C-alpha positions in Angstrom: 85.1 -50.1 -11.7 86.5 -53.6 -12.4 83.1 -55.1 -11.8 81.5 -52.8 -14.4 84.1 -53.7 -16.9 83.4 -57.4 -16.3 79.7 -57.0 -16.8 80.3 -54.9 -19.9 82.6 -57.6 -21.3 80.0 -60.3 -20.5 77.3 -58.3 -22.3 79.5 -57.8 -25.4 80.2 -61.6 -25.5 76.5 -62.4 -25.0 75.6 -60.1 -27.9 78.1 -61.7 -30.2 76.9 -65.2 -29.5 73.2 -64.5 -29.7 72.2 -63.1 -33.1 68.9 -61.3 -33.3 67.8 -64.0 -35.9 69.0 -67.4 -36.6 68.1 -70.3 -39.0 67.7 -73.9 -38.0 66.1 -77.0 -39.4 62.4 -77.6 -38.6 60.9 -81.1 -39.0 58.3 -81.0 -41.8 59.1 -77.5 -42.9 62.8 -77.5 -44.0 64.4 -74.5 -42.4 62.9 -71.7 -40.3 63.9 -68.4 -38.8 64.0 -68.0 -35.1 64.2 -65.0 -32.7 67.5 -64.7 -30.9 66.1 -62.0 -28.7 62.7 -60.5 -27.9 60.9 -58.5 -30.5 58.0 -56.2 -29.5 54.8 -55.8 -31.4 55.4 -53.4 -34.4 59.2 -53.6 -34.2 61.1 -54.2 -37.4 62.5 -57.7 -37.4 64.4 -57.4 -40.7 64.6 -55.3 -43.9 65.5 -57.4 -46.9 66.5 -56.2 -50.3 64.6 -57.6 -53.3 65.4 -58.4 -56.9 62.3 -57.6 -58.9 61.6 -59.8 -62.0 59.6 -59.1 -65.1 57.0 -61.5 -66.4 59.5 -63.0 -68.9 62.1 -63.6 -66.2 59.5 -65.1 -63.9 58.3 -67.5 -66.7 61.9 -68.8 -67.2 62.0 -69.7 -63.5 58.7 -71.6 -63.4 59.1 -75.2 -62.3 62.5 -74.5 -60.8 63.5 -74.4 -57.2 63.5 -70.6 -57.4 59.8 -70.6 -58.2 59.1 -71.5 -54.5 60.8 -68.3 -53.2 59.1 -65.6 -55.3 56.9 -63.0 -53.7 54.2 -61.1 -55.7 55.7 -57.6 -56.4 53.3 -54.8 -57.4 55.9 -52.4 -58.8 55.1 -51.3 -62.4 56.9 -53.5 -64.9 57.5 -56.3 -62.5 55.4 -59.3 -61.3 57.5 -61.0 -58.7 60.6 -60.4 -56.6 63.3 -62.6 -55.1 63.7 -61.5 -51.5 67.3 -61.7 -50.2 68.4 -62.0 -46.6 66.3 -64.3 -44.4 63.1 -63.1 -46.1 62.8 -66.2 -48.2 63.3 -68.5 -45.3 60.4 -67.5 -43.0 57.7 -70.2 -42.8 54.0 -69.6 -43.3 51.2 -69.9 -40.8 47.6 -68.9 -40.9 48.3 -67.5 -37.4 51.5 -65.5 -38.0 53.5 -63.6 -35.4 55.0 -61.4 -38.1 53.9 -59.6 -41.2 55.7 -58.2 -44.2 55.2 -55.2 -46.5 56.8 -54.0 -49.8 58.7 -50.8 -50.2 59.0 -50.0 -53.9 61.0 -46.8 -53.3 63.9 -48.7 -51.8 63.1 -52.1 -53.3 63.0 -54.0 -50.1 60.6 -56.1 -47.9 60.1 -55.0 -44.3 59.2 -57.7 -41.7 57.6 -56.5 -38.5 56.4 -58.3 -35.3 52.6 -58.7 -35.4 52.8 -59.4 -31.7 55.5 -59.8 -29.1 57.9 -62.6 -30.1 60.0 -64.3 -27.4 63.6 -65.5 -27.8 63.7 -69.0 -29.4 60.3 -68.7 -31.0 60.0 -69.4 -34.7 58.9 -66.4 -36.8 56.0 -67.0 -39.1 54.3 -64.9 -41.7 51.1 -65.6 -43.7 51.8 -66.0 -47.4 48.1 -66.7 -47.9 48.9 -69.9 -49.9 46.1 -72.3 -50.8 46.4 -75.5 -48.7 49.0 -77.9 -50.1 50.2 -75.3 -52.7 53.8 -75.4 -51.5 54.0 -78.4 -49.2 57.5 -79.6 -48.7 57.7 -83.2 -50.0 58.4 -85.9 -47.5 62.1 -86.8 -47.1 63.2 -89.7 -49.1 64.2 -92.7 -47.0 67.9 -93.2 -46.7 69.3 -95.8 -49.0 71.3 -98.6 -47.4 74.0 -100.1 -49.6 73.1 -103.5 -50.9 75.3 -106.4 -50.2 77.2 -107.7 -53.2 75.3 -110.4 -55.1 78.5 -111.8 -56.5 79.6 -115.1 -55.2 83.3 -115.5 -54.1 85.5 -118.0 -55.8 
């Protein structure tokens, strides 16, 4: 009995420390979403609520940082949507391991595994962007403070 309590306690601790999804920095991509556990092909990875925007609202955001996080949204009266949750953090790949679909009725985006995804693997979707359309600019070199040019007296 004591051994089973210990194994249950260990499983509970493990579940608390390993979220199903986590975000970390990715060189050349900014941030990315990673699997904290195995996802089987077809399994729902995440369901993210969305905030649909009209054409006028979308125009006001053009050229801002938000413009990079919009998804086309085909619900009548709206042209794009801001996806909440981790939905706006998944990186793009022409060979994705996940896919997404819109659900108008509940105003959310559903992300599913396109193939089995292993723990620690980055999750990619295909946004079907043109090459270079949303490349992340290279990091600026760190500035080093200049030595004072003033002479001492």
